[in-house]
N, C-alpha and C positions, 0 to 999 in steps of 0.2 A: 295269797295275794302278795304281790311285790310292793314293799312299803315305800313311800315317798321319802321318809327320813333315811330308809338304807341307801336309795339312789343318790341322795343329796351328800351322804357321807362317803360314797363310793370312791376308791382311789383308782378307778379306771383311767388310764392315761392314754390309751390308744384309741380314742375316738375323734374323729375330726370331720364325720360326714353327718348330716340330717336330711331326711326326706320328709317333705310336708304334703299330705294329701287333701287335695281339694276335690270333693266329691260331686261337683255341679256339672252338668251338661245341658245343652240347648235340646239334644236328642240323644236317645240311647242308640248306639250302633248295634245292628243284629247280631254281630259276632262277639260282642264284648260281655265278659261276665265280672268286670271290675265294680267295686262298690261306688255306684253313681246314682245321682237323683236328678231328674229333669224338672224344669221350669219351678225352681224353688228360690227366687230371688229374694223373697222375704226372709230367708234364712242365712243369707250372706253376712249380715252384720253380726248375729248372734254366733255363728260358727267361727267367724274370725276371732271373736273376743275369747272364746273358749279354746282355740288353738294356742293362743298367747298365753292363757293360763296353764296349759299343759306344757309348753316350752319352759316355762317358769318353774316347773316341778323339776326340771333336770338341772345339774351343776352348770356353772358358766363355762361354755367351752369355746375355743377359737376354731372356727370351721375352715377346712380346706374346700370342701364342696357342701353346697345348698342346692336341693333339687325340689322344685315344686312340681307334683305329678297328679294325675287324676283319673277320670274326670277331665274337666278343662279348666286348668288354673287361670287361664286368660280372661275367663268370664268375670272373675272378681275385678271390683273397681281397683285402679293402680294404687289408689289411697290405702286400700286394705292390705295390698301386697306390701306397701311401704311400712305399714304398721307392723306386720310379721317380721320384715327385715330388720326393723329398729330394734327388734327383741334380741337379734342375734349378732354376734361378733364374729368376724372373719378376717382371715389372713390377707396381706396385700394382693396376692395373686390368685385369689379364691375363684373357684368355677361355681357361678351361680346360675342354674339353669331354670326356665320356665317352660312348660309344654303349652303349645297352643294349636289351635285349629285355624284354618284360613278363613272361616266365616266371620263376619261382624268384626272385622279388624281394620282400624284406620292408621294412617300413617301417624297422625298425632298421638294416638294411644300407644303405638310402638316407640315413639320418642320418649314418652312418658315412662314406659317400661324400662327402656335403657337407663333414664335418668334416675330411676328408683334403686339401681345398683344390679339389675339382671344383667349379665354379660354374655349368655349363651341362650339360644333358643331351640327348642325341639319341635319341629312343625310335623303334625299328624296329617301328612298328605295321603298316604297308604297307596295311590294310584294317580297318574296323570290322565286316565282314560275315563272319560265321562260315563260311558255305560258300565264300567266296572265300579266306579263310585256309587252310581245309583243302586247297582246290585246289592251293595253292601250297607246301604243306608246312610251314605254320607251326604251332608248337605251342601258341601262346596263343590265347585267345578274345577277342572283343569286350569282354567284361566285365573280362578280366585287363587289357587295354589302358588302359581308362578308369580302373580302380582304381590301376593303377601310376601314371598321370598325376597323379590326385588325390593320391596317397601322396607323390609328388615335390614338389608343391606345399606339402603339409604339413610336408615334411621340410626346406623352406627354399629350394628351387629356384625363383628368380624368372625364369630364362632356360631356356626348354625349347623344342627344336625336334621336330617330329614328322615321320617319313618315311611317305609313302603311295605306292601305286603306281595306275596305271590302264593300261588296254589290256590287260587280262588276259582270256583266251579266254572265260571263263565269267561276266565282270563285264558287268553291264548299265548303262545310264544311270542307272536307278533305284537301282542299288547305289552308284554314285559319289554321286549326290545325297544319300543317307543318310549316306555318309562325311563330305561337307562340312557337312551339317546337324549332326552330332556335333561336328565342329571348330568350328563357330560357338558352340557352348556351351562348349567348353574354352578357346578363345582362346590358343593357344600363341603365343610370340613369333615363331617362325619355322615355315614349313613347307616341306619339300622333297618334291615329289610328281613321281615319275618314271614315264614309260612303259616297260612291260616290254621288255627287250631280249633277244632269242633268242641267248644266248651259246653258242658251239661248245664241246663237252664236258660241257655241263650235262645233267641228267635231261630237262629241258624240251626241250633241242635234239634229244636222242635221240628223244624221243616226236614231235617234229615231223618228223624225218626217216623215221620208221615209219608216219606218217600217223594216230597216235594223237591228236594235238593239231593244230590249225591256227591260224594267226595271226588276231587280230581283224580285221574290216572296216576298211580304212584310213578311210573316210568316217566310220564311228563312232568311230574313235580321234580323228580331228580334231574330232569334235563333242564328245567328252569334254574335249579340251584347252580349247577354247574356253569349255566350261561351267565350268571350273576358273578360267581366267583371269577371265571375267566375276563368278564368285563372290567371288573375292578382292578384286577391284576394288570391289564393292558393300559389302564386309564390313570396309573400313579396312585393307587390306594393299597393300604396294607390290611388284609384281613386279620386283625388282631383278636377277634373272638367269633364264634360260630355264626352270629347274625350281624356283626358290625365291622365296618370298614372305615379306616381313617385316611384322609387325604395326605399324601406324603409332600411335604415342602419341596419346591423346586431345587434347593440347594443340597437336599438329601437323596435325590433320586438316583445318585450313582451307587448307592449302597444296595447291594444284592440280597433280597429278602432271604434267599435260601442259604445264604452264606454268613449270617449274622454270628460274630463270635465274641462281640463285646456288648456289655449291657448299655453303654453310651450309645451305640448305634441302634439298638432295640428302641430305647427312649426317643432317638429322632425319628424313627419309623412311626411310632405311636404318638408322636406329639399332639395330633388332633384328636386323639381318641377320648372318648367320655370318661373323664377322670372318676366321676362319681360311681358309675356302674362298674368300673375297674376294681373299685373297693369291694364291691359285692363279690366279684368273680376271684378276688384274692382272698376271699374269706376275712376281710377286716370287719371290724365291729362299727356300728352306726346306730343312730338314734331315729326313730320314725314317729312322726306325730300326726294326728288327724285320724279320722275313723278308717278302721281296716289297716291302717299303717303298720309295717313290720319293723322291729327292732332285733339288734343283736347287742346287748348291754351286759357288762359283767360276764357271767357264764349262762346267760339265758337268751335264747330266741323266743320271740313271741308277737303276737299281733293284737292290734286294738278292736274293740267292739265295732260292729257294724251298723248300728242305729244311732240316731240323733238322740233320742231319749236315754238310752244306757250311757252314751258318751258324754252328756250333759251331766247327768245324775251322779256319774262316778266322780267327775272332776268337782261338782259341787261338794261331794263328801270328801274331797282332798285325797282322792285315791287315783292311782293310774287307770286310765281307761282300757285296761287289758282285758282281753278275752281269756279267762283262766284255762279254758280247754286247750289253748294255743301253746302254753308255756311249755318250752323244751329245754331240759338241762343239757348244756354242752360240755362234757367231760374231755379229757385229752385225747382219748381214742376217737370220739365223734369229731373233735376239732380238727384231727389229723385227716379222717376221712372226708370230712368236708373240703378240706384244702385241695385234696387231690381231685375230688369229684368236679368241684368248681374250677379249679385250675386247668383241667384238661380242656375246658372250653376256650381258653386262651390259646389261639392257634400258634402264635409265634414264641409266647413265653414258656408255654407247656409247665410241667412240674418237677420238681426234685424226686427222687426216689430213693430208697434205702436198701440196704442188702437183704432184708426180709420180704421185700417185693421183687427180689431179682428173678425167681422161677416164673412168677405171673408175667412180669414184664417180658422175659424172654419169649414165652409162649405166645403173647400178643404180637411181639415183633415178627415172629416166625409166620403168624397168620396174617401178616400185612396190615394190621389194624393200627399200629402205632409205630413210631421210629424213634430212636435214641439220637440226641444231639448234645453238643456242649456249648456253654457260653461262659467264658473266663473260668475254665475247669470245673464248673458246675455240671455234673451229669444230670441230663433231663430227658423227659419224654413227652411227646405230643402225638395228637391223632394224624394219621396219615390218610385214611380212607374218606373220601368226600361223602359217600352214602351213609357212613356212620354219623357223621355231623348231621346231617338231615334228620335222621332218626332222633338224634338228641334234641335238636330243635322241635320236633313234634311233641316231645315230652315236657316242654317248658310249662 
């Protein structure tokens, strides 16, 4: 067991990110395998109190990014979100994100969320097509999604990311195109667009096993992904990660993505990228609090327990609520391996490579899978083949 006193005494200086898991939902989506619970309003107060207790177990840190994920964090009363934020210290330009769904959201609540310190929203829209939303078990409509987005802008949010999905069994290329057309009008700062993954234990998985549902044709899915990439490229977005696209500010649109030679230009292109998730892909360390939340602290990666009883009991015993079966010691070899694996997800940044990798790199270049490039004399590699990117996305 990782001891609280050891964490408190840790000299770890490279952490400036925290993920806060809120496991509550009004309805479980049929494709979702996250640690979530429905209709548990009576648990909000106690869970918030224990989140705060867990936060206090860690050393005081000045955060650059704070991310409320779930579940549906926006279900929590704003007062409880504020209580959690009051336990944290953050830098002047910190990115503080809250995930929300388009249902049951009012302009007044959005204003209060903004006033609490949240400065970035991640809106789980998934699709703007009502028949697709119904198929995947979402409660909101296309109109709800567009209205919430517009209300968020009016409430003062200048940094919004939208989540969409593709590769859904009853989704056509025309459905996807209509989603992209709506995005073109909304112009969010960031778009995360994921292919449907069939997770064991979900309703979708059960229907797949029974033959009620079948996976989308792979060629159609690949065509969808290429359409997505082409759309964002033509509409002023930078694909900075396999599934993520950042809007390029007008003043920086003269920079050619394929000819970036300076880190300064790369930063301009990725200005609207999600800073918190970039830390994950750059293999930087982070703290995760709440049930099932993952952490990378000192030389350990681990996740928290997934039940209320275990979570509360461990904290009552002044122990970290870690699932001991998930603890993974990260040595230098594993650290380097993770850095390369995660870094290759970063479409424009890529990863550095050393002489010992030269033969493998040469073979991959010859096979047309990766390409070599330079930024300020840094020799780097990145993926070249779009179909490889889709395969990696499917393994998430």
